[in-house]
C-alpha positions in Angstrom: 15.9 0.0 31.9 13.2 1.6 32.9 11.3 4.0 29.8 10.0 7.6 30.1 6.7 8.3 31.2 4.3 9.2 28.4 1.5 7.9 30.5 0.0 8.3 34.0 -2.6 5.2 35.5 -5.6 6.6 36.3 -8.3 4.8 37.7 -8.4 1.6 35.8 -7.3 3.5 32.6 -4.1 5.4 31.4 -3.9 9.6 30.5 -1.1 11.0 29.1 0.8 13.4 30.2 3.5 13.8 28.3 3.8 15.1 24.8 5.1 11.8 23.4 1.7 10.3 25.0 -0.4 12.9 23.2 1.1 12.6 20.1 0.8 9.1 20.2 -2.9 9.1 21.0 -3.3 11.3 18.1 -1.7 9.3 15.6 -3.4 6.3 16.2 -7.0 8.3 16.8 -5.9 9.3 12.8 -4.7 5.9 11.5 -8.4 4.6 12.6 -9.6 7.2 10.8 -8.0 7.5 7.9 -7.8 3.9 7.8 -11.2 3.0 8.6 -12.0 5.9 5.8 -9.9 3.5 3.2 -10.7 0.4 4.0 -14.7 1.5 3.2 -13.5 3.1 0.2 -11.6 0.2 -1.9 -14.8 -1.7 -0.6 -16.8 0.2 -1.8 -15.2 0.6 -5.1 -14.6 -3.4 -4.8 -18.4 -3.5 -5.0 -19.9 -3.9 -1.4 -21.1 -0.9 -0.4 -22.2 -2.1 3.3 -18.8 -3.3 4.9 -18.6 0.6 6.9 -18.7 -1.5 10.5 -15.8 -4.2 9.8 -13.0 -1.7 8.8 -13.3 0.4 11.4 -13.9 -2.8 14.2 -10.0 -4.3 12.8 -8.6 -1.4 13.1 -9.8 0.2 16.4 -9.9 -3.5 18.0 -6.1 -4.1 16.9 -4.6 0.1 18.1 -6.5 -0.1 21.0 -4.8 -3.5 22.2 -1.7 -1.4 20.9 -2.0 1.3 23.0 -2.7 -0.5 26.4 0.6 -2.3 25.6 2.3 1.0 25.2 0.6 2.8 28.1 2.0 -0.1 30.0 5.6 0.3 29.1 5.5 3.8 29.2 4.0 4.5 32.8 
């Protein structure tokens, strides 16, 4: 069973071509930015104010891998 086409493959990347593709991409960006702000504020509250890169990298890399798998399945 073939799913709906939300992304089109352009060279080595996937570009959204449906409103659901744009919605998933926007939600993932909001998740990464909001989650990194939240984790950074929790780390500052605990007493580690210099840990601003690690929460962003963890959320960004995991969300990027999830988006690539989703784009491949919906292209």
